[in-house]
Backbone as CSV, one residue per row, in Angstrom:
resi,resn,N_x,N_y,N_z,CA_x,CA_y,CA_z,C_x,C_y,C_z
1,MET,16.008,-50.202,-76.302,15.085,-49.565,-75.351,15.900,-48.748,-74.357
2,ASN,15.327,-47.691,-73.947,15.980,-46.830,-72.957,16.237,-47.632,-71.690
3,PRO,17.474,-47.549,-71.137,17.797,-48.348,-69.939,16.834,-48.097,-68.789
4,PHE,16.389,-46.859,-68.649,15.479,-46.548,-67.541,14.167,-47.304,-67.683
5,PHE,13.623,-47.247,-68.910,12.360,-47.946,-69.126,12.557,-49.454,-69.076
6,ASP,13.742,-49.895,-69.505,14.040,-51.323,-69.415,14.055,-51.773,-67.958
7,PHE,14.635,-50.903,-67.096,14.667,-51.207,-65.662,13.249,-51.270,-65.093
8,LEU,12.419,-50.297,-65.490,11.052,-50.267,-64.987,10.260,-51.494,-65.439
9,SER,10.556,-51.952,-66.672,9.793,-53.094,-67.171,10.109,-54.362,-66.396
10,HIS,11.333,-54.433,-65.844,11.708,-55.622,-65.092,11.416,-55.490,-63.595
11,TYR,11.475,-54.249,-63.104,11.331,-54.074,-61.641,10.173,-53.142,-61.294
12,TRP,9.113,-53.234,-62.077,7.956,-52.369,-61.825,7.340,-52.590,-60.454
13,TRP,7.519,-53.797,-59.940,6.907,-54.128,-58.646,7.522,-53.336,-57.486
14,LEU,8.718,-52.740,-57.725,9.341,-51.943,-56.661,8.555,-50.660,-56.357
15,VAL,7.684,-50.319,-57.295,6.897,-49.098,-57.080,6.093,-49.181,-55.787
16,PHE,5.579,-50.374,-55.497,4.702,-50.504,-54.321,5.451,-50.314,-52.999
17,PRO,6.568,-51.030,-52.777,7.273,-50.777,-51.502,7.862,-49.379,-51.429
18,LEU,8.339,-48.864,-52.583,8.914,-47.513,-52.553,7.850,-46.463,-52.261
19,SER,6.668,-46.669,-52.837,5.595,-45.707,-52.567,5.178,-45.772,-51.102
20,GLY,5.235,-46.995,-50.532,4.921,-47.123,-49.107,5.935,-46.390,-48.253
21,LEU,7.226,-46.540,-48.645,8.268,-45.832,-47.902,8.100,-44.319,-48.014
22,ALA,7.797,-43.895,-49.247,7.616,-42.451,-49.452,6.433,-41.934,-48.647
23,GLY,5.358,-42.727,-48.635,4.189,-42.304,-47.859,4.491,-42.245,-46.377
24,GLY,5.250,-43.255,-45.899,5.613,-43.252,-44.478,6.480,-42.057,-44.125
25,TRP,7.435,-41.765,-45.028,8.304,-40.608,-44.774,7.488,-39.315,-44.765
26,ALA,6.544,-39.230,-45.701,5.710,-38.028,-45.773,4.873,-37.872,-44.505
27,ARG,4.332,-39.016,-44.037,3.529,-38.941,-42.813,4.395,-38.558,-41.616
28,SER,5.611,-39.113,-41.550,6.522,-38.778,-40.453,6.877,-37.294,-40.484
29,TRP,7.154,-36.796,-41.675,7.494,-35.375,-41.812,6.310,-34.500,-41.404
30,SER,5.107,-34.953,-41.785,3.906,-34.192,-41.441,3.699,-34.163,-39.930
31,ARG,3.894,-35.354,-39.289,3.730,-35.402,-37.835,4.772,-34.530,-37.135
32,ALA,6.009,-34.580,-37.636,7.065,-33.763,-37.034,6.748,-32.278,-37.184
33,SER,6.250,-31.913,-38.358,5.892,-30.510,-38.584,4.755,-30.085,-37.658
34,GLU,3.794,-31.000,-37.508,2.664,-30.693,-36.635,3.122,-30.544,-35.184
35,GLN,4.036,-31.412,-34.757,4.557,-31.317,-33.390,5.324,-30.011,-33.183
36,ARG,6.138,-29.638,-34.193,6.867,-28.373,-34.084,5.896,-27.205,-33.985
37,HIS,4.833,-27.278,-34.765,3.826,-26.212,-34.734,3.152,-26.148,-33.362
38,ARG,2.811,-27.340,-32.827,2.168,-27.360,-31.515,3.100,-26.804,-30.441
39,ARG,4.403,-27.140,-30.551,5.359,-26.617,-29.568,5.468,-25.099,-29.658
40,ARG,5.475,-24.584,-30.894,5.542,-23.123,-31.061,4.295,-22.457,-30.492
41,VAL,3.139,-23.068,-30.762,1.888,-22.511,-30.239,1.884,-22.540,-28.708
42,GLU,2.344,-23.661,-28.129,2.372,-23.792,-26.673,3.352,-22.794,-26.054
43,LEU,4.509,-22.628,-26.701,5.495,-21.666,-26.205,4.929,-20.252,-26.249
44,TYR,4.251,-19.930,-27.334,3.633,-18.605,-27.453,2.569,-18.407,-26.376
45,ARG,1.780,-19.470,-26.139,0.733,-19.385,-25.118,1.339,-19.153,-23.740
46,LEU,2.412,-19.897,-23.435,3.054,-19.743,-22.132,3.654,-18.351,-21.970
47,GLN,4.283,-17.858,-23.039,4.860,-16.515,-22.975,3.772,-15.466,-22.774
48,THR,2.655,-15.647,-23.483,1.544,-14.703,-23.350,0.961,-14.735,-21.948
49,GLU,0.775,-15.954,-21.422,0.230,-16.085,-20.071,1.176,-15.474,-19.039
50,ALA,2.484,-15.676,-19.242,3.456,-15.108,-18.303,3.402,-13.587,-18.327
51,THR,3.293,-13.026,-19.538,3.204,-11.564,-19.658,1.933,-11.041,-19.014
52,GLN,0.819,-11.731,-19.287,-0.451,-11.307,-18.702,-0.432,-11.433,-17.184
53,ALA,0.190,-12.510,-16.681,0.272,-12.700,-15.229,1.105,-11.601,-14.588
54,GLU,2.205,-11.236,-15.263,3.058,-10.164,-14.736,2.304,-8.841,-14.710
55,GLN,1.574,-8.564,-15.804,0.799,-7.327,-15.855,-0.289,-7.327,-14.788
56,ALA,-0.941,-8.488,-14.617,-2.007,-8.586,-13.622,-1.457,-8.395,-12.221
57,SER,-0.288,-8.992,-11.938,0.287,-8.873,-10.603,0.699,-7.433,-10.322
58,GLN,1.244,-6.741,-11.322,1.632,-5.353,-11.113,0.402,-4.473,-10.902
59,THR,-0.676,-4.797,-11.614,-1.925,-4.059,-11.405,-2.437,-4.276,-9.991
60,GLU,-2.336,-5.503,-9.506,-2.786,-5.779,-8.141,-1.901,-5.069,-7.127
61,VAL,-0.597,-5.044,-7.380,0.313,-4.338,-6.470,-0.071,-2.864,-6.386
62,LEU,-0.391,-2.267,-7.525,-0.810,-0.862,-7.526,-2.077,-0.673,-6.701
63,ARG,-3.028,-1.580,-6.863,-4.271,-1.480,-6.084,-3.988,-1.633,-4.592
64,LEU,-3.099,-2.555,-4.253,-2.760,-2.753,-2.846,-2.050,-1.528,-2.277
65,GLN,-1.167,-0.931,-3.069,-0.477,0.272,-2.605,-1.464,1.422,-2.395
66,GLU,-2.443,1.521,-3.270,-3.461,2.564,-3.106,-4.272,2.332,-1.832
67,ALA,-4.624,1.071,-1.573,-5.349,0.752,-0.341,-4.483,1.031,0.883
68,HIS,-3.209,0.692,0.780,-2.237,0.952,1.848,-2.154,2.458,2.122
69,ASP,-2.042,3.243,1.055,-1.954,4.700,1.196,-3.220,5.278,1.824
70,ALA,-4.359,4.705,1.474,-5.627,5.216,2.004,-5.678,5.067,3.526
71,VAL,-5.213,3.933,4.033,-5.216,3.736,5.489,-4.179,4.648,6.143
72,ASN,-3.028,4.796,5.500,-2.007,5.702,6.046,-2.531,7.134,6.130
73,ARG,-3.310,7.542,5.126,-3.877,8.898,5.168,-4.871,9.038,6.309
74,ARG,-5.636,7.996,6.556,-6.587,8.049,7.674,-5.845,8.191,9.002
75,TRP,-4.731,7.484,9.135,-3.938,7.604,10.356,-3.272,8.977,10.425
76,LEU,-2.834,9.488,9.275,-2.187,10.794,9.244,-3.155,11.891,9.687
77,ASP,-4.437,11.697,9.424,-5.433,12.669,9.881,-5.390,12.820,11.399
78,TYR,-5.080,11.742,12.088,-4.955,11.809,13.548,-3.593,12.375,13.942
79,GLU,-2.557,11.902,13.265,-1.205,12.347,13.624,-1.030,13.853,13.467
80,LEU,-1.670,14.431,12.455,-1.470,15.852,12.172,-2.540,16.737,12.802
81,ASP,-3.455,16.144,13.534,-4.531,16.922,14.153,-4.629,16.541,15.627
82,VAL,-3.995,17.340,16.469,-4.001,17.022,17.895,-5.409,17.082,18.466
83,GLY,-6.271,17.887,17.843,-7.656,17.957,18.303,-8.357,16.614,18.187
84,LYS,-8.090,15.890,17.104,-8.706,14.570,16.933,-8.154,13.581,17.949
85,LEU,-6.871,13.722,18.262,-6.294,12.823,19.262,-6.854,13.110,20.650
86,ILE,-7.183,14.369,20.913,-7.803,14.696,22.199,-9.229,14.148,22.242
87,ASP,-9.934,14.257,21.125,-11.309,13.752,21.074,-11.354,12.227,21.147
88,PHE,-10.354,11.583,20.529,-10.319,10.113,20.497,-8.933,9.642,20.955
89,PRO,-8.643,9.800,22.231,-7.283,9.544,22.734,-6.814,8.101,22.587
90,ALA,-7.733,7.169,22.462,-7.315,5.770,22.339,-6.488,5.529,21.079
91,MET,-6.631,6.395,20.073,-5.902,6.194,18.821,-4.398,6.353,18.983
92,SER,-3.963,7.010,20.048,-2.520,7.158,20.267,-2.070,6.501,21.566
93,ASP,-2.980,5.786,22.212,-2.671,5.170,23.502,-2.117,3.762,23.280
94,VAL,-0.808,3.619,23.461,-0.175,2.323,23.205,-0.459,1.320,24.320
95,ARG,-1.232,1.731,25.316,-1.683,0.764,26.327,-2.922,0.014,25.845
96,GLU,-3.545,0.546,24.789,-4.740,-0.090,24.245,-4.338,-1.211,23.278
97,PRO,-4.789,-2.435,23.528,-4.408,-3.561,22.652,-4.778,-3.336,21.186
98,LEU,-5.931,-2.721,20.935,-6.345,-2.509,19.546,-5.441,-1.492,18.851
99,THR,-4.992,-0.501,19.606,-4.065,0.482,19.040,-2.726,-0.172,18.728
100,VAL,-2.251,-0.983,19.656,-0.992,-1.704,19.439,-1.111,-2.616,18.222
101,ALA,-2.263,-3.254,18.073,-2.464,-4.184,16.954,-2.410,-3.454,15.620
102,PHE,-3.042,-2.282,15.537,-3.035,-1.591,14.244,-1.661,-0.983,13.951
103,LEU,-0.950,-0.533,14.981,0.401,-0.007,14.756,1.349,-1.123,14.315
104,ARG,1.160,-2.309,14.886,1.978,-3.445,14.468,1.649,-3.836,13.028
105,ALA,0.361,-3.831,12.697,-0.049,-4.163,11.325,0.481,-3.127,10.341
106,LYS,0.521,-1.878,10.759,1.067,-0.819,9.893,2.547,-1.056,9.622
107,ARG,3.298,-1.377,10.664,4.733,-1.627,10.483,4.968,-2.803,9.538
108,GLU,4.153,-3.835,9.683,4.325,-5.010,8.818,4.017,-4.663,7.363
109,ALA,2.916,-3.941,7.140,2.558,-3.561,5.769,3.609,-2.626,5.176
110,ASP,4.076,-1.673,5.976,5.108,-0.749,5.488,6.388,-1.499,5.132
111,GLY,6.715,-2.513,5.938,7.938,-3.266,5.691,7.874,-4.131,4.446
112,LEU,6.682,-4.586,4.090,6.527,-5.459,2.923,6.240,-4.683,1.639
113,ARG,5.965,-3.404,1.771,5.599,-2.603,0.598,6.792,-2.461,-0.351
114,PRO,6.598,-2.763,-1.644,7.699,-2.596,-2.601,7.849,-1.131,-3.000
115,ALA,9.060,-0.750,-3.356,9.290,0.624,-3.802,8.552,0.893,-5.109
116,ALA,8.464,-0.125,-5.957,7.757,-0.014,-7.236,7.059,-1.343,-7.504
117,PRO,5.943,-1.329,-8.250,5.224,-2.584,-8.519,6.106,-3.663,-9.132
118,GLY,7.044,-3.256,-9.976,7.913,-4.230,-10.623,8.865,-4.930,-9.673
119,ASP,9.027,-4.375,-8.463,9.920,-5.006,-7.487,9.284,-6.222,-6.822
120,MET,7.971,-6.384,-7.006,7.281,-7.546,-6.438,7.468,-8.706,-7.413
121,THR,8.493,-9.517,-7.160,8.933,-10.486,-8.166,8.381,-11.890,-7.972
122,THR,7.785,-12.183,-6.834,7.280,-13.542,-6.617,5.838,-13.501,-6.120
123,ALA,5.128,-14.575,-6.419,3.739,-14.683,-5.966,3.666,-14.759,-4.444
124,ALA,4.684,-15.358,-3.832,4.689,-15.486,-2.371,4.786,-14.112,-1.709
125,ARG,5.661,-13.257,-2.237,5.800,-11.907,-1.679,4.526,-11.098,-1.889
126,LEU,3.909,-11.276,-3.043,2.651,-10.576,-3.313,1.576,-11.023,-2.330
127,ALA,1.519,-12.312,-2.071,0.526,-12.832,-1.126,0.769,-12.273,0.276
128,GLU,2.035,-12.170,0.665,2.363,-11.613,1.984,1.935,-10.153,2.083
129,TYR,2.233,-9.392,1.037,1.879,-7.969,1.054,0.366,-7.793,1.042
130,ARG,-0.318,-8.619,0.253,-1.784,-8.554,0.192,-2.381,-8.799,1.582
131,ALA,-1.897,-9.834,2.250,-2.405,-10.161,3.583,-2.080,-9.047,4.581
132,ALA,-0.892,-8.446,4.452,-0.488,-7.388,5.383,-1.360,-6.146,5.218
133,VAL,-1.656,-5.785,3.975,-2.502,-4.605,3.733,-3.914,-4.853,4.257
134,ARG,-4.435,-6.045,4.003,-5.780,-6.369,4.497,-5.809,-6.328,6.030
135,SER,-4.774,-6.847,6.655,-4.710,-6.833,8.120,-4.622,-5.406,8.648
136,PHE,-3.863,-4.565,7.960,-3.726,-3.163,8.353,-5.071,-2.453,8.257
137,GLU,-5.774,-2.670,7.153,-7.096,-2.054,6.982,-8.040,-2.476,8.106
138,LEU,-8.080,-3.767,8.357,-8.999,-4.293,9.364,-8.625,-3.798,10.756
139,ALA,-7.339,-3.857,11.086,-6.901,-3.447,12.421,-7.186,-1.965,12.661
140,PHE,-6.977,-1.141,11.636,-7.251,0.289,11.805,-8.748,0.531,11.973
141,ASP,-9.558,-0.140,11.166,-11.014,0.020,11.276,-11.496,-0.321,12.684
142,VAL,-11.009,-1.430,13.203,-11.439,-1.877,14.532,-10.987,-0.879,15.599
143,ALA,-9.725,-0.445,15.516,-9.196,0.497,16.509,-9.937,1.831,16.449
144,GLU,-10.230,2.301,15.243,-10.913,3.589,15.107,-12.341,3.511,15.637
145,ARG,-13.034,2.429,15.316,-14.410,2.288,15.821,-14.428,2.272,17.345
146,GLU,-13.482,1.557,17.927,-13.432,1.485,19.386,-13.072,2.844,19.988
147,ALA,-12.135,3.547,19.364,-11.741,4.866,19.873,-12.911,5.841,19.819
148,LYS,-13.694,5.772,18.759,-14.853,6.667,18.647,-15.970,6.250,19.603
149,ARG,-15.989,4.985,19.940,-17.020,4.519,20.875,-16.712,4.977,22.299
150,VAL,-15.460,4.793,22.726,-15.122,5.094,24.125,-14.803,6.573,24.336
151,LYS,-14.333,7.245,23.263,-13.936,8.656,23.363,-13.001,8.847,24.565
152,ASP,-13.383,9.713,25.515,-12.511,9.949,26.672,-13.082,9.320,27.941
153,SER,-13.929,8.303,27.768,-14.601,7.703,28.927,-13.643,6.953,29.847
154,ASN,-12.451,6.629,29.353,-11.485,5.928,30.196,-10.765,6.870,31.159
155,PHE,-11.018,8.168,31.021,-10.370,9.141,31.897,-11.318,9.525,33.036
156,SER,-10.729,9.947,34.124,-11.535,10.406,35.261,-12.115,11.783,34.955
157,GLY,-13.006,12.239,35.831,-13.602,13.561,35.642,-12.571,14.666,35.553
158,PRO,-11.640,14.753,36.498,-10.605,15.792,36.419,-9.742,15.678,35.156
159,GLU,-9.469,14.452,34.740,-8.654,14.265,33.535,-9.411,14.732,32.293
160,ARG,-10.698,14.457,32.248,-11.491,14.933,31.109,-11.543,16.457,31.089
161,GLN,-11.546,17.052,32.272,-11.525,18.513,32.345,-10.209,19.057,31.801
162,ARG,-9.125,18.377,32.105,-7.822,18.795,31.577,-7.791,18.673,30.050
163,LEU,-8.390,17.616,29.531,-8.452,17.457,28.075,-9.258,18.583,27.440
164,ALA,-10.374,18.934,28.073,-11.203,20.022,27.547,-10.438,21.341,27.587
165,THR,-9.691,21.558,28.668,-8.892,22.784,28.784,-7.820,22.826,27.700
166,ALA,-7.161,21.702,27.483,-6.123,21.639,26.451,-6.713,21.930,25.077
167,ARG,-7.905,21.427,24.823,-8.559,21.664,23.533,-8.805,23.167,23.328
168,LYS,-9.269,23.841,24.371,-9.519,25.287,24.276,-8.215,26.060,24.081
169,LEU,-7.188,25.656,24.807,-5.900,26.344,24.707,-5.295,26.192,23.309
170,LEU,-5.468,25.032,22.720,-4.924,24.816,21.380,-5.661,25.659,20.346
171,ARG,-6.933,25.899,20.574,-7.663,26.786,19.665,-7.107,28.207,19.755
172,ILE,-6.756,28.623,20.972,-6.152,29.954,21.138,-4.773,29.993,20.473
173,ALA,-4.014,28.910,20.627,-2.655,28.869,20.074,-2.646,28.983,18.557
174,SER,-3.737,28.588,17.920,-3.800,28.658,16.455,-4.755,29.747,15.973
175,ASP,-5.103,30.653,16.870,-6.043,31.727,16.536,-5.259,32.955,16.079
176,SER,-5.494,33.373,14.855,-4.767,34.533,14.327,-5.162,35.823,15.035
177,ALA,-6.309,35.833,15.706,-6.739,37.043,16.410,-6.013,37.219,17.737
178,ALA,-5.412,36.152,18.251,-4.685,36.238,19.517,-3.313,36.855,19.288
179,THR,-2.767,37.437,20.338,-1.432,38.025,20.236,-0.392,36.904,20.245
180,PRO,0.810,37.187,19.752,1.863,36.164,19.799,2.107,35.637,21.209
181,ALA,2.075,36.520,22.179,2.300,36.086,23.561,1.186,35.160,24.022
182,GLU,-0.050,35.492,23.656,-1.186,34.647,24.041,-1.090,33.272,23.381
183,ARG,-0.700,33.257,22.125,-0.596,31.978,21.418,0.514,31.119,22.010
184,GLN,1.652,31.744,22.302,2.769,30.994,22.867,2.417,30.444,24.248
185,THR,1.785,31.278,25.062,1.386,30.843,26.406,0.350,29.723,26.329
186,ALA,-0.610,29.867,25.426,-1.655,28.853,25.282,-1.057,27.520,24.849
187,TYR,-0.098,27.571,23.942,0.532,26.333,23.472,1.260,25.630,24.617
188,LYS,2.025,26.378,25.386,2.777,25.774,26.495,1.834,25.194,27.547
189,ARG,0.760,25.919,27.838,-0.199,25.426,28.832,-0.913,24.166,28.329
190,ALA,-1.228,24.148,27.043,-1.890,22.969,26.475,-0.994,21.743,26.591
191,ARG,0.290,21.919,26.326,1.216,20.791,26.445,1.274,20.288,27.885
192,ARG,1.226,21.217,28.844,1.251,20.797,30.251,-0.027,20.049,30.625
193,GLU,-1.154,20.511,30.106,-2.422,19.840,30.412,-2.448,18.414,29.851
194,LEU,-1.836,18.233,28.698,-1.845,16.911,28.055,-0.795,15.974,28.636
195,ASP,0.188,16.548,29.312,1.277,15.736,29.846,0.743,14.690,30.825
196,GLY,1.058,13.438,30.561,0.600,12.354,31.418,-0.755,11.797,31.033
197,LEU,-1.453,12.486,30.139,-2.765,12.005,29.700,-2.692,11.363,28.319
198,ILE,-2.090,12.084,27.391,-1.994,11.603,26.016,-0.538,11.699,25.576
199,VAL,-0.042,10.616,25.031,1.302,10.625,24.454,1.163,11.010,22.989
200,LEU,1.587,12.221,22.672,1.448,12.693,21.298,2.566,12.111,20.430
201,PRO,2.222,11.559,19.271,3.260,11.086,18.347,4.166,12.244,17.927
202,GLU,5.386,11.917,17.550,6.334,12.955,17.146,5.801,13.775,15.978
203,ALA,5.124,13.101,15.046,4.577,13.818,13.889,3.519,14.824,14.329
204,THR,2.751,14.472,15.356,1.715,15.377,15.862,2.350,16.618,16.481
205,ILE,3.376,16.398,17.293,4.063,17.524,17.937,4.698,18.431,16.889
206,ALA,5.346,17.818,15.899,6.003,18.608,14.856,4.988,19.445,14.088
207,ALA,3.845,18.835,13.736,2.821,19.566,12.990,2.240,20.695,13.832
208,LEU,2.028,20.423,15.116,1.466,21.436,16.008,2.437,22.597,16.190
209,GLU,3.704,22.277,16.430,4.696,23.338,16.635,4.902,24.154,15.365
210,GLU,4.849,23.479,14.220,4.991,24.207,12.955,3.821,25.171,12.754
211,LYS,2.638,24.708,13.112,1.454,25.561,12.965,1.535,26.768,13.887
212,VAL,1.899,26.522,15.143,2.002,27.620,16.106,3.128,28.567,15.706
213,ALA,4.254,28.018,15.278,5.381,28.858,14.866,4.991,29.727,13.678
214,GLY,4.220,29.153,12.757,3.764,29.933,11.609,2.875,31.082,12.035
215,MET,2.018,30.822,13.017,1.147,31.881,13.518,1.959,32.964,14.221
216,LEU,3.020,32.553,14.921,3.841,33.534,15.628,4.673,34.366,14.670
217,ASP,5.099,33.763,13.556,5.926,34.480,12.588,5.104,35.388,11.697
218,ALA,3.814,35.107,11.556,2.982,35.876,10.632,2.962,37.365,10.956
219,PRO,2.758,37.778,12.227,2.753,39.215,12.521,4.084,39.876,12.197
220,LYS,5.198,39.143,12.429,6.510,39.713,12.130,6.634,39.999,10.641
221,ALA,6.156,39.048,9.830,6.226,39.237,8.385,5.367,40.414,7.960
222,ALA,4.179,40.537,8.583,3.289,41.649,8.243,3.926,42.975,8.624
223,ASP,4.546,43.029,9.816,5.203,44.262,10.251,6.347,44.619,9.320
224,PHE,7.075,43.595,8.846,8.205,43.843,7.961,7.729,44.468,6.653
225,HIS,6.636,43.921,6.084,6.133,44.450,4.818,5.575,45.854,4.993
226,GLN,4.971,46.128,6.169,4.410,47.458,6.395,5.512,48.503,6.531
227,SER,6.638,48.076,7.130,7.736,49.025,7.294,8.458,49.240,5.972
């Protein structure tokens, strides 16, 4: 008889414990495979969530920057228009608590603003910037509403007259129908009328002087082309 079959005929009972061992090994291998699969799935899920969170945070940073820019543009409308500052002088009056509050909120938001959305690397920094932009929006809204409410009522009668005179002079200074001498004189007189009443931001002065200078240079350019 074949030795193998002879062995089986004497030790056939070993089939049962060996089959149990084989089954146990198969089950262990199956469980290990299942665990490896679950770990791969979990790792993929975590990686996907991290990517989505990063994309979501960058999208939020962009939205916050747009909101930040919108408030800055509203403030720039005042900085570049001396007429608006004359109409609503509280917007540049650093003696007004609401004005101080919005300027402080602006500095904080500007300081926390990232150069690019990808530079916002932590949730804590994003939360700080989010809060700063919201505070800036709110502080500006409150200051602007109050400035439009009080207008020039905080000034005395003579002071309001000086503001009105300055407003008229500035219209002459930017009037193309006026002569260069009239525009230059009107600009200087307007600055004197405003002196001590309204502290013009540097950006306002620069924009005003650039506008007046452009008006003064225009006739020279026209004369040059005619000659």
